[in-house]
PAGUDREN-48604 format. One line per 3 residues: number of its first residue (from 1); their letters; for each residue x, y, z of N, C-alpha, C. Coordinates in steps of 0.05 Angstrom, whole numbers, plus 5000, padded with zeros to 4 digits. Layout:
// residues N
NUM = a = X/Y/Z/X/Y/Z/X/Y/Z | ... .
// end
This chain:
// residues 393
1 = xxx = 7883/2503/4081/7861/2504/4100/7835/2503/4084 | 7821/2481/4085/7798/2476/4068/7773/2489/4078 | 7770/2492/4104/7745/2503/4115/7747/2533/4119 .
4 = xxx = 7724/2546/4115/7723/2575/4119/7723/2581/4149 | 7739/2600/4157/7742/2606/4185/7726/2632/4192 | 7719/2633/4217/7703/2656/4226/7719/2682/4225 .
7 = xxx = 7745/2680/4230/7763/2703/4230/7787/2699/4213 | 7796/2721/4200/7822/2720/4187/7845/2718/4207 | 7843/2736/4228/7864/2738/4248/7852/2741/4276 .
10 = xxx = 7861/2726/4295/7855/2731/4323/7881/2740/4337 | 7879/2763/4350/7902/2774/4365/7901/2764/4393 | 7916/2744/4400/7917/2732/4426/7937/2747/4444 .
13 = xxx = 7928/2757/4466/7945/2774/4483/7938/2803/4480 | 7914/2809/4471/7906/2836/4465/7905/2854/4490 | 7903/2842/4514/7902/2858/4538/7930/2864/4549 .
16 = xxx = 7951/2852/4537/7978/2858/4545/7988/2883/4532 | 8012/2893/4539/8022/2918/4528/8026/2917/4498 | 8040/2897/4488/8045/2896/4459/8020/2887/4444 .
19 = xxx = 8005/2868/4455/7981/2859/4442/7961/2882/4438 | 7960/2900/4458/7942/2923/4456/7951/2941/4433 | 7977/2945/4430/7986/2961/4407/7979/2948/4380 .
22 = xxx = 7981/2922/4379/7973/2908/4354/7944/2912/4348 | 7927/2908/4369/7898/2912/4365/7892/2941/4357 | 7906/2960/4370/7902/2988/4363/7909/2994/4334 .
25 = xxx = 7931/2982/4325/7939/2986/4298/7919/2974/4279 | 7909/2950/4284/7889/2937/4267/7864/2954/4266 | 7855/2965/4289/7831/2981/4290/7834/3007/4274 .
28 = xxx = 7856/3020/4278/7860/3046/4265/7866/3044/4236 | 7881/3023/4228/7889/3019/4201/7867/3007/4183 | 7853/2987/4194/7834/2971/4178/7805/2972/4187 .
31 = xxx = 7800/2978/4213/7773/2980/4222/7759/2953/4224 | 7733/2954/4227/7716/2930/4229/7693/2931/4209 | 7687/2909/4196/7664/2908/4178/7671/2916/4150 .
34 = xxx = 7652/2912/4132/7657/2919/4104/7678/2902/4092 | 7697/2915/4078/7719/2900/4065/7743/2896/4084 | 7740/2904/4109/7763/2901/4128/7768/2872/4134 .
37 = xxx = 7792/2865/4141/7798/2838/4150/7780/2831/4174 | 7773/2806/4175/7757/2796/4198/7776/2789/4221 | 7777/2806/4241/7796/2802/4263/7782/2804/4290 .
40 = xxx = 7794/2792/4310/7783/2792/4337/7806/2796/4357 | 7798/2806/4381/7816/2809/4403/7812/2785/4422 | 7833/2774/4432/7831/2751/4450/7849/2755/4475 .
43 = xxx = 7839/2744/4497/7854/2745/4522/7839/2729/4544 | 7850/2730/4568/7839/2714/4590/7813/2724/4601 | 7808/2750/4600/7786/2762/4614/7768/2778/4595 .
46 = xxx = 7743/2772/4594/7724/2787/4577/7723/2816/4586 | 7722/2820/4613/7720/2847/4624/7745/2863/4615 | 7768/2851/4617/7793/2866/4609/7793/2871/4579 .
49 = xxx = 7784/2852/4563/7782/2856/4534/7764/2880/4528 | 7742/2881/4541/7723/2904/4536/7736/2930/4544 | 7751/2930/4566/7765/2954/4575/7785/2963/4555 .
52 = xxx = 7802/2944/4545/7823/2952/4526/7810/2960/4500 | 7789/2946/4491/7775/2954/4466/7767/2983/4467 | 7755/2991/4490/7746/3019/4493/7770/3038/4495 .
55 = xxx = 7791/3029/4509/7814/3046/4513/7828/3053/4486 | 7829/3034/4468/7843/3039/4442/7824/3051/4421 | 7799/3054/4429/7780/3066/4410/7770/3048/4389 .
58 = xxx = 7772/3022/4393/7762/3003/4374/7731/3003/4375 | 7718/2996/4352/7689/2995/4352/7677/2977/4373 | 7653/2983/4383/7640/2967/4403/7634/2938/4393 .
61 = xxx = 7632/2935/4367/7626/2909/4356/7651/2893/4348 | 7674/2902/4358/7699/2886/4354/7696/2859/4368 | 7698/2837/4354/7695/2811/4367/7715/2806/4388 .
64 = xxx = 7707/2794/4410/7724/2788/4433/7723/2758/4438 | 7746/2746/4442/7748/2717/4446/7763/2712/4473 | 7751/2697/4491/7764/2690/4516/7780/2664/4513 .
67 = xxx = 7805/2666/4519/7823/2642/4517/7845/2646/4537 | 7854/2624/4549/7874/2624/4570/7894/2602/4566 | 7919/2608/4567/7940/2588/4562/7939/2565/4583 .
70 = xxx = 7926/2570/4605/7923/2549/4626/7898/2531/4620 | 7882/2538/4601/7858/2524/4594/7860/2513/4565 | 7869/2488/4563/7875/2477/4537/7850/2477/4518 .
73 = xxx = 7827/2473/4530/7802/2472/4514/7797/2499/4501 | 7801/2520/4516/7796/2547/4505/7817/2554/4483 | 7841/2545/4487/7862/2550/4466/7855/2534/4441 .
76 = xxx = 7846/2509/4444/7839/2493/4421/7815/2505/4406 | 7796/2515/4420/7772/2527/4408/7780/2552/4393 | 7798/2569/4405/7807/2593/4391/7821/2586/4366 .
79 = xxx = 7839/2567/4366/7854/2559/4343/7836/2550/4320 | 7814/2538/4327/7796/2527/4306/7779/2549/4292 | 7780/2573/4303/7762/2594/4293/7775/2614/4274 .
82 = xxx = 7802/2613/4272/7816/2633/4256/7834/2621/4234 | 7838/2636/4213/7858/2628/4193/7886/2631/4205 | 7890/2653/4220/7916/2659/4232/7913/2667/4261 .
85 = xxx = 7928/2655/4279/7930/2664/4306/7955/2681/4309 | 7952/2706/4317/7974/2724/4323/7977/2725/4353 | 8000/2716/4364/8003/2716/4393/8026/2733/4402 .
88 = xxx = 8020/2749/4423/8041/2764/4436/8045/2754/4465 | 8034/2731/4471/8035/2720/4498/8061/2704/4502 | 8081/2717/4513/8106/2703/4519/8113/2706/4549 .
91 = xxx = 8135/2695/4557/8154/2679/4541/8139/2654/4529 | 8145/2648/4505/8131/2627/4491/8138/2600/4502 | 8161/2596/4513/8168/2571/4525/8152/2565/4550 .
94 = xxx = 8139/2586/4561/8121/2582/4583/8091/2580/4574 | 8084/2597/4555/8056/2600/4548/8049/2593/4519 | 8068/2582/4504/8062/2577/4476/8058/2549/4467 .
97 = xxx = 8064/2530/4484/8064/2502/4475/8036/2492/4466 | 8016/2497/4483/7989/2488/4476/7979/2502/4451 | 7985/2527/4447/7975/2542/4424/7988/2532/4398 .
100 = xxx = 8014/2527/4398/8026/2517/4374/8015/2489/4367 | 8012/2472/4387/8001/2446/4383/7972/2447/4371 | 7956/2466/4382/7929/2469/4372/7928/2479/4344 .
103 = xxx = 7946/2498/4337/7947/2508/4310/7955/2486/4290 | 7975/2471/4298/7984/2448/4280/7961/2429/4277 | 7947/2422/4298/7924/2403/4297/7903/2413/4278 .
106 = xxx = 7896/2438/4279/7873/2449/4264/7882/2460/4236 | 7907/2458/4230/7916/2470/4204/7914/2500/4204 | 7917/2512/4228/7915/2541/4231/7942/2554/4230 .
109 = xxx = 7944/2575/4215/7970/2589/4213/7975/2605/4239 | 8001/2612/4243/8009/2623/4269/8032/2642/4265 | 8031/2665/4279/8054/2683/4279/8059/2692/4308 .
112 = xxx = 8084/2696/4315/8090/2706/4342/8114/2725/4341 | 8123/2733/4365/8146/2751/4368/8170/2736/4381 | 8171/2710/4377/8190/2694/4392/8219/2700/4385 .
115 = xxx = 8235/2703/4406/8264/2705/4403/8277/2685/4421 | 8265/2661/4423/8274/2640/4442/8283/2616/4425 | 8308/2616/4415/8316/2596/4395/8316/2567/4406 .
118 = xxx = 8321/2564/4432/8319/2537/4443/8291/2525/4440 | 8271/2541/4448/8243/2532/4445/8235/2529/4416 | 8244/2547/4399/8238/2546/4371/8248/2520/4359 .
121 = xxx = 8273/2512/4366/8284/2487/4356/8267/2463/4366 | 8259/2464/4391/8242/2443/4402/8216/2440/4385 | 8204/2462/4378/8179/2462/4363/8184/2452/4334 .
124 = xxx = 8207/2460/4323/8214/2449/4296/8216/2419/4297 | 8230/2409/4316/8234/2380/4318/8207/2366/4324 | 8190/2379/4340/8166/2367/4349/8143/2368/4328 .
127 = xxx = 8142/2390/4313/8118/2395/4297/8122/2397/4266 | 8147/2398/4257/8151/2402/4228/8135/2383/4211 | 8137/2357/4216/8124/2337/4200/8093/2340/4202 .
130 = xxx = 8083/2343/4226/8054/2346/4230/8043/2371/4217 | 8058/2393/4218/8049/2418/4206/8049/2415/4176 | 8068/2401/4164/8067/2396/4136/8042/2381/4128 .
133 = xxx = 8034/2362/4144/8010/2346/4138/7984/2362/4142 | 7983/2378/4163/7958/2393/4168/7956/2419/4151 | 7979/2429/4141/7979/2453/4126/7983/2478/4142 .
136 = xxx = 7987/2475/4169/7992/2498/4186/8019/2510/4180 | 8019/2536/4176/8044/2551/4172/8051/2566/4198 | 8071/2556/4212/8079/2566/4238/8103/2584/4233 .
139 = xxx = 8100/2610/4239/8121/2629/4233/8129/2645/4258 | 8153/2638/4268/8163/2652/4292/8176/2678/4284 | 8183/2694/4304/8200/2718/4301/8190/2738/4281 .
142 = xxx = 8165/2747/4285/8153/2766/4266/8153/2794/4277 | 8173/2802/4292/8176/2829/4302/8204/2840/4295 | 8214/2858/4311/8241/2869/4306/8261/2846/4305 .
145 = xxx = 8258/2826/4321/8271/2801/4316/8250/2782/4304 | 8252/2776/4277/8276/2782/4261/8269/2793/4233 | 8245/2806/4230/8236/2814/4204/8255/2833/4190 .
148 = xxx = 8264/2856/4202/8281/2874/4186/8307/2861/4177 | 8317/2842/4192/8342/2829/4185/8338/2807/4165 | 8319/2790/4170/8312/2768/4152/8305/2779/4124 .
151 = xxx = 8287/2798/4123/8278/2809/4097/8300/2827/4085 | 8316/2840/4103/8338/2857/4092/8358/2840/4077 | 8366/2818/4089/8385/2800/4075/8373/2789/4050 .
154 = xxx = 8347/2781/4051/8334/2770/4027/8333/2791/4005 | 8326/2816/4011/8325/2837/3991/8352/2843/3979 | 8373/2843/3996/8400/2848/3986/8408/2825/3968 .
157 = xxx = 8402/2801/3975/8410/2778/3958/8396/2778/3931 | 8371/2786/3931/8356/2788/3906/8369/2809/3888 | 8378/2831/3900/8391/2852/3885/8418/2842/3874 .
160 = xxx = 8433/2827/3891/8458/2816/3882/8454/2797/3858 | 8433/2781/3860/8428/2762/3838/8421/2777/3812 | 8405/2798/3815/8396/2814/3792/8420/2828/3779 .
163 = xxx = 8438/2838/3795/8460/2854/3784/8484/2838/3776 | 8490/2816/3791/8514/2801/3786/8510/2772/3778 | 8485/2763/3780/8479/2736/3772/8488/2715/3793 .
166 = xxx = 8493/2725/3817/8503/2707/3838/8497/2720/3865 | 8495/2704/3887/8489/2715/3913/8515/2725/3927 | 8511/2740/3947/8533/2747/3965/8539/2723/3983 .
169 = xxx = 8564/2715/3983/8572/2693/4001/8578/2704/4029 | 8580/2730/4031/8586/2743/4057/8568/2768/4060 | 8553/2769/4081/8536/2793/4086/8541/2802/4115 .
172 = xxx = 8545/2828/4117/8547/2841/4144/8521/2856/4149 | 8509/2852/4173/8487/2869/4182/8498/2888/4202 | 8494/2914/4197/8506/2935/4214/8485/2954/4223 .
175 = xxx = 8479/2955/4249/8459/2973/4260/8473/3001/4263 | 8465/3019/4244/8478/3045/4244/8466/3064/4264 | 8440/3062/4269/8427/3080/4288/8402/3066/4298 .
178 = xxx = 8395/3071/4324/8371/3060/4335/8363/3076/4360 | 8338/3083/4361/8327/3098/4384/8302/3083/4393 | 8303/3073/4418/8280/3059/4428/8289/3038/4448 .
181 = xxx = 8270/3021/4456/8275/3001/4477/8268/2973/4467 | 8280/2954/4480/8272/2926/4477/8248/2920/4495 | 8232/2902/4487/8208/2896/4503/8213/2881/4528 .
184 = xxx = 8195/2884/4547/8197/2869/4572/8194/2839/4567 | 8179/2832/4546/8177/2804/4538/8204/2793/4530 | 8220/2809/4516/8247/2800/4508/8264/2794/4533 .
187 = xxx = 8263/2811/4553/8278/2807/4577/8269/2782/4592 | 8243/2778/4593/8232/2755/4607/8239/2729/4592 | 8239/2731/4566/8246/2707/4550/8275/2699/4555 .
190 = xxx = 8293/2719/4557/8321/2713/4562/8324/2699/4589 | 8310/2708/4610/8311/2696/4636/8301/2667/4635 | 8279/2663/4621/8269/2635/4619/8288/2617/4604 .
193 = xxx = 8301/2628/4584/8321/2612/4569/8344/2604/4587 | 8352/2622/4604/8374/2615/4623/8365/2592/4641 | 8340/2593/4650/8329/2572/4667/8328/2545/4651 .
196 = xxx = 8320/2547/4626/8318/2523/4609/8345/2510/4605 | 8366/2526/4603/8393/2516/4599/8401/2501/4624 | 8394/2512/4648/8401/2498/4673/8389/2470/4674 .
199 = xxx = 8365/2468/4664/8351/2442/4664/8361/2423/4642 | 8368/2435/4619/8377/2420/4596/8402/2432/4583 | 8425/2425/4593/8450/2436/4583/8455/2432/4553 .
202 = xxx = 8440/2412/4542/8443/2407/4513/8434/2431/4496 | 8418/2449/4508/8409/2472/4493/8433/2491/4486 | 8454/2490/4501/8477/2508/4497/8487/2506/4468 .
205 = xxx = 8489/2482/4458/8499/2477/4431/8482/2491/4410 | 8455/2489/4414/8436/2501/4396/8438/2531/4397 | 8439/2542/4422/8441/2571/4426/8467/2583/4416 .
208 = xxx = 8488/2568/4418/8515/2578/4410/8519/2578/4380 | 8505/2561/4366/8510/2558/4337/8492/2575/4320 | 8503/2588/4299/8486/2603/4280/8468/2584/4265 .
211 = xxx = 8473/2558/4266/8457/2538/4252/8440/2522/4271 | 8433/2534/4293/8416/2520/4313/8388/2514/4304 | 8379/2528/4282/8352/2524/4272/8352/2511/4244 .
214 = xxx = 8374/2499/4237/8376/2484/4211/8383/2455/4217 | 8364/2439/4227/8371/2412/4234/8381/2396/4211 | 8404/2383/4216/8417/2367/4195/8436/2382/4178 .
217 = xxx = 8438/2408/4181/8457/2424/4165/8474/2441/4183 | 8500/2440/4180/8519/2457/4194/8537/2470/4173 | 8535/2496/4170/8550/2510/4150/8578/2517/4160 .
220 = xxx = 8592/2535/4146/8619/2542/4153/8621/2558/4179 | 8645/2560/4190/8649/2577/4214/8640/2605/4208 | 8627/2618/4227/8616/2644/4223/8633/2665/4236 .
223 = xxx = 8632/2691/4227/8648/2712/4240/8641/2715/4269 | 8661/2722/4285/8658/2727/4313/8643/2753/4318 | 8620/2752/4331/8604/2776/4336/8605/2785/4365 .
226 = xxx = 8621/2771/4381/8620/2775/4410/8641/2795/4421 | 8659/2804/4404/8679/2823/4413/8680/2847/4395 | 8685/2871/4406/8688/2895/4390/8711/2892/4370 .
229 = xxx = 8707/2905/4346/8728/2903/4326/8726/2927/4307 | 8747/2932/4292/8747/2953/4272/8737/2941/4246 | 8715/2952/4235/8704/2944/4210/8717/2961/4188 .
232 = xxx = 8735/2949/4173/8750/2964/4153/8732/2974/4130 | 8711/2959/4124/8693/2967/4103/8680/2994/4109 | 8672/2997/4135/8659/3022/4143/8678/3042/4156 .
235 = xxx = 8703/3034/4160/8723/3050/4174/8712/3060/4201 | 8701/3041/4216/8688/3047/4242/8691/3023/4260 | 8689/3028/4286/8688/3007/4305/8659/2996/4306 .
238 = xxx = 8657/2970/4312/8631/2958/4315/8631/2941/4341 | 8607/2938/4352/8604/2925/4378/8583/2903/4376 | 8583/2884/4395/8562/2863/4394/8534/2874/4395 .
241 = xxx = 8516/2861/4380/8488/2869/4379/8471/2848/4393 | 8456/2856/4413/8443/2837/4431/8423/2818/4416 | 8412/2827/4394/8392/2810/4379/8406/2792/4359 .
244 = xxx = 8431/2794/4355/8445/2779/4334/8442/2748/4338 | 8444/2738/4363/8442/2709/4366/8416/2697/4355 | 8394/2711/4356/8369/2701/4345/8367/2708/4315 .
247 = xxx = 8374/2733/4308/8371/2741/4280/8387/2724/4261 | 8412/2719/4268/8430/2703/4251/8419/2675/4246 | 8407/2663/4267/8395/2636/4264/8372/2637/4245 .
250 = xxx = 8355/2657/4246/8333/2659/4228/8342/2664/4199 | 8362/2681/4195/8372/2685/4168/8383/2660/4156 | 8398/2644/4172/8408/2619/4161/8385/2599/4157 .
253 = xxx = 8365/2600/4174/8342/2581/4169/8327/2589/4143 | 8325/2614/4138/8312/2622/4112/8328/2611/4089 | 8354/2614/4090/8371/2603/4068/8367/2572/4066 .
256 = xxx = 8365/2559/4089/8361/2530/4091/8334/2522/4079 | 8313/2536/4087/8286/2529/4078/8282/2534/4048 | 8296/2554/4037/8293/2560/4008/8313/2545/3991 .
259 = xxx = 8326/2525/4002/8345/2508/3988/8370/2523/3980 | 8380/2540/3998/8406/2553/3996/8410/2572/3973 | 8392/2591/3969/8397/2611/3948/8420/2629/3954 .
262 = xxx = 8429/2630/3980/8452/2646/3988/8478/2629/3986 | 8474/2603/3980/8497/2584/3979/8499/2569/4006 | 8511/2546/4005/8515/2530/4030/8541/2538/4044 .
265 = xxx = 8555/2559/4033/8579/2569/4046/8575/2598/4056 | 8550/2606/4059/8542/2633/4066/8551/2640/4094 | 8561/2664/4097/8570/2675/4123/8555/2701/4129 .
268 = xxx = 8547/2704/4154/8531/2727/4162/8535/2735/4191 | 8538/2760/4196/8539/2770/4224/8525/2796/4226 | 8520/2804/4251/8507/2830/4258/8522/2843/4280 .
271 = xxx = 8527/2869/4277/8539/2885/4298/8529/2913/4298 | 8535/2928/4319/8527/2956/4322/8550/2974/4315 | 8545/2994/4298/8566/3013/4290/8568/3035/4311 .
274 = xxx = 8593/3041/4320/8597/3063/4338/8609/3087/4322 | 8635/3089/4320/8648/3111/4305/8677/3104/4301 | 8691/3119/4284/8720/3114/4280/8736/3122/4304 .
277 = xxx = 8762/3115/4304/8780/3126/4323/8777/3115/4351 | 8792/3127/4370/8793/3118/4397/8765/3120/4411 | 8751/3142/4405/8724/3145/4417/8706/3122/4408 .
280 = xxx = 8708/3114/4383/8691/3092/4373/8699/3066/4387 | 8725/3062/4391/8734/3038/4404/8723/3037/4433 | 8725/3059/4447/8715/3060/4475/8685/3055/4476 .
283 = xxx = 8670/3067/4458/8641/3063/4457/8634/3034/4451 | 8649/3022/4433/8644/2993/4426/8650/2975/4450 | 8671/2982/4465/8678/2966/4488/8657/2969/4510 .
286 = xxx = 8646/2993/4513/8625/2998/4533/8599/2982/4525 | 8592/2983/4500/8569/2968/4490/8572/2938/4495 | 8597/2929/4491/8602/2900/4494/8597/2891/4523 .
289 = xxx = 8602/2909/4542/8599/2902/4570/8570/2907/4580 | 8555/2923/4566/8528/2930/4575/8508/2907/4570 | 8488/2905/4587/8466/2886/4583/8440/2900/4587 .
292 = xxx = 8427/2910/4566/8402/2925/4569/8379/2908/4579 | 8382/2881/4579/8360/2864/4587/8364/2852/4615 | 8385/2861/4628/8391/2849/4655/8390/2870/4676 .
295 = xxx = 8392/2861/4701/8392/2879/4724/8365/2889/4732 | 8364/2905/4753/8340/2915/4764/8325/2934/4746 | 8339/2947/4726/8327/2966/4709/8315/2953/4683 .
298 = xxx = 8318/2927/4681/8307/2913/4657/8277/2917/4656 | 8267/2920/4631/8238/2923/4629/8223/2898/4637 | 8199/2901/4648/8182/2879/4657/8160/2874/4636 .
301 = xxx = 8152/2849/4633/8129/2843/4615/8105/2861/4623 | 8093/2872/4602/8070/2890/4607/8078/2919/4610 | 8104/2925/4613/8113/2952/4614/8123/2961/4586 .
304 = xxx = 8124/2987/4582/8134/2997/4557/8136/3027/4557 | 8147/3038/4535/8151/3066/4533/8125/3081/4529 | 8126/3107/4533/8103/3124/4527/8098/3126/4497 .
307 = xxx = 8074/3136/4490/8067/3139/4462/8088/3158/4448 | 8096/3179/4462/8115/3198/4451/8142/3184/4446 | 8150/3167/4465/8175/3152/4461/8173/3133/4438 .
310 = xxx = 8151/3119/4435/8147/3101/4413/8148/3116/4386 | 8134/3139/4386/8133/3154/4361/8160/3166/4353 | 8176/3172/4372/8202/3185/4367/8224/3164/4361 .
313 = xxx = 8218/3139/4365/8238/3118/4360/8242/3113/4330 | 8264/3099/4324/8270/3092/4296/8293/3072/4296 | 8299/3061/4272/8323/3045/4269/8333/3046/4240 .
316 = xxx = 8358/3041/4237/8372/3043/4211/8392/3021/4210 | 8388/3001/4193/8406/2978/4192/8417/2975/4163 | 8443/2974/4161/8456/2971/4135/8464/2942/4131 .
319 = xxx = 8460/2932/4106/8469/2906/4099/8489/2908/4076 | 8513/2897/4080/8535/2898/4061/8540/2870/4051 | 8537/2867/4025/8542/2840/4013/8566/2840/3994 .
322 = xxx = 8579/2817/3994/8602/2813/3976/8601/2785/3964 | 8604/2783/3938/8604/2757/3925/8632/2744/3927 | 8634/2719/3919/8659/2705/3920/8680/2718/3902 .
325 = xxx = 8670/2733/3881/8688/2746/3862/8694/2775/3869 | 8683/2784/3892/8690/2811/3901/8670/2833/3893 | 8648/2826/3880/8627/2847/3874/8613/2854/3900 .
328 = xxx = 8606/2879/3903/8594/2888/3929/8568/2904/3924 | 8551/2904/3944/8527/2920/3943/8518/2925/3972 | 8503/2946/3976/8492/2952/4002/8462/2959/4000 .
331 = xxx = 8448/2952/4022/8420/2958/4023/8413/2966/4052 | 8396/2986/4055/8389/2996/4081/8359/2990/4088 | 8354/2982/4112/8327/2978/4122/8323/2999/4145 .
334 = xxx = 8302/3015/4142/8295/3034/4163/8267/3030/4173 | 8263/3035/4199/8236/3034/4211/8230/3061/4224 | 8205/3069/4224/8197/3096/4233/8187/3098/4261 .
337 = xxx = 8189/3076/4276/8180/3076/4304/8201/3061/4321 | 8198/3062/4348/8217/3048/4364/8215/3018/4358 | 8238/3004/4358/8238/2976/4348/8222/2957/4364 .
340 = xxx = 8223/2959/4391/8211/2938/4408/8181/2938/4410 | 8169/2961/4404/8140/2963/4408/8126/2975/4383 | 8132/3001/4377/8118/3014/4356/8120/3000/4329 .
343 = xxx = 8145/2994/4322/8149/2981/4296/8141/2951/4297 | 8148/2938/4319/8142/2910/4322/8112/2904/4320 | 8095/2921/4333/8066/2916/4332/8056/2918/4304 .
346 = xxx = 8067/2936/4288/8058/2939/4260/8068/2915/4243 | 8092/2907/4248/8104/2885/4232/8089/2859/4236 | 8082/2852/4261/8069/2826/4265/8040/2827/4255 .
349 = xxx = 8027/2850/4257/8000/2852/4246/8001/2848/4216 | 8020/2860/4202/8021/2857/4173/8030/2829/4165 | 8046/2816/4181/8054/2789/4175/8030/2770/4177 .
352 = xxx = 8013/2774/4197/7989/2758/4200/7970/2762/4176 | 7967/2787/4168/7949/2793/4145/7961/2783/4119 | 7987/2784/4117/8001/2773/4093/7994/2744/4089 .
355 = xxx = 7996/2728/4110/7989/2700/4109/7960/2696/4104 | 7943/2711/4117/7914/2708/4115/7903/2716/4088 | 7914/2737/4076/7901/2749/4053/7917/2747/4027 .
358 = xxx = 7944/2746/4029/7960/2748/4004/7967/2721/3992 | 7964/2700/4007/7971/2673/3997/8001/2670/3992 | 8010/2646/3991/8038/2640/3984/8039/2611/3973 .
361 = xxx = 8061/2605/3960/8064/2580/3946/8071/2557/3964 | 8076/2563/3990/8086/2543/4008/8064/2528/4022 | 8071/2504/4031/8053/2488/4047/8058/2492/4077 .
364 = xxx = 8048/2473/4093/8052/2475/4121/8080/2469/4130 | 8087/2478/4154/8113/2474/4165/8121/2496/4184 | 8145/2495/4195/8155/2515/4213/8173/2534/4196 .
367 = xxx = 8164/2559/4193/8176/2577/4174/8190/2601/4188 | 8203/2616/4171/8213/2643/4178/8198/2663/4161 | 8197/2688/4170/8183/2708/4153/8194/2710/4125 .
370 = xxx = 8221/2710/4122/8233/2712/4096/8226/2689/4078 | 8228/2665/4088/8223/2641/4072/8194/2638/4065 | 8176/2645/4083/8147/2641/4079/8135/2664/4062 .
373 = xxx = 8141/2689/4069/8126/2711/4057/8143/2729/4039 | 8169/2731/4045/8188/2745/4028/8179/2772/4018 | 8179/2775/3991/8173/2801/3978/8145/2810/3984 .
376 = xxx = 8125/2792/3987/8098/2801/3993/8097/2816/4020 | 8111/2806/4039/8112/2819/4065/8127/2845/4063 | 8149/2845/4049/8165/2870/4045/8147/2892/4033 .
379 = xxx = 8131/2886/4013/8113/2906/4001/8093/2916/4021 | 8082/2898/4037/8062/2906/4057/8075/2925/4078 | 8099/2919/4086/8112/2935/4107/8119/2962/4096 .
382 = xxx = 8127/2964/4071/8133/2990/4059/8108/3006/4055 | 8086/2993/4047/8061/3007/4042/8047/3016/4067 | 8049/3000/4089/8032/3004/4112/8046/3009/4139 .
385 = xxx = 8070/2999/4142/8082/2996/4169/8106/3014/4173 | 8112/3032/4155/8134/3051/4160/8162/3041/4157 | 8165/3018/4143/8192/3007/4137/8199/3015/4109 .
388 = xxx = 8225/3017/4104/8236/3021/4077/8259/3003/4072 | 8261/2993/4048/8283/2975/4039/8296/2989/4015 | 8320/3000/4018/8331/3018/3998/8360/3009/3991 .
391 = xxx = 8364/3003/3965/8391/2997/3956/8407/3023/3956 | 8430/3022/3970/8447/3046/3972/8470/3046/3952 | 8480/3023/3945/8502/3022/3926/8504/2994/3914 .
// end
């Protein structure tokens, strides 16, 4: 990006539930003026932006930008003013097309919370070449899906290389504990994806494959994550994890983008740990039948937990790696807030700042957090966002 931009980061969607949390984090953590990052709040209504600015206790001189996904000119103007656009305005397949196009056009970097692999693949096919030319770094999935998992596998693989001189050809992601909720945006994105499949049945192949985001590459058959099973390594039953279909695709795309440091025969799956014995089996079977994003009780966009619920949330994910020769290692990723809101808002803010301030060796293109930012983002998250990456064995 050759020209100096007015802002390091613009938070688009600041008047929404998650966007407000991101703006609140930026205000409380970094403030405005002096050596602070140059950031602004953006949304459809100036009046609403002013209201949210005051509600979160941000300074009166916090810059406010009016932009609307239905107004292409306003989106284009916003994209031209920032080094990085951070957007929480989803579902992205409904509200993200103009913004991604504008960022690619202006060579503006971009981060979002997207967990919509069909749309992500469309954007890869549509914009990869143009983003490479303009220098725009477009990075999807910068929240709970899929930063802890993408960076967790990356950190484990670096440890395996350091200790054994080779990567793990097989990694298991196991959610050992989690307290919190998935966002209303996640539920809405799932519904829109189902509608998109009805219009374009060809999306089923992309959604069903762990390699749906690696165009031109299809790796080995992957472990079945859709049925409960006994994990002998942990001596416990495990159940399907609702975020696995997006996380596994991003992990494989990171491997693909970095020229296969995990190997082209890499296998990866994610599941939720219940417990040993018959009770664990029953719990796993119940989880397999549950759908936290469906039904009348599903969260709605703009809704979310109370501050107390966000503060009391957490997650603990174990990654178990094994090399082709049988060497093993484990690494744990923990977050100190509920995954869908408290932790996600901090992760995407730090991802945007990582791109804006820390620099990286990569050029433009459609990236993953692990491939684009890697260790630099891991350090930021450990220092600022309440995450830990700990080798256990």
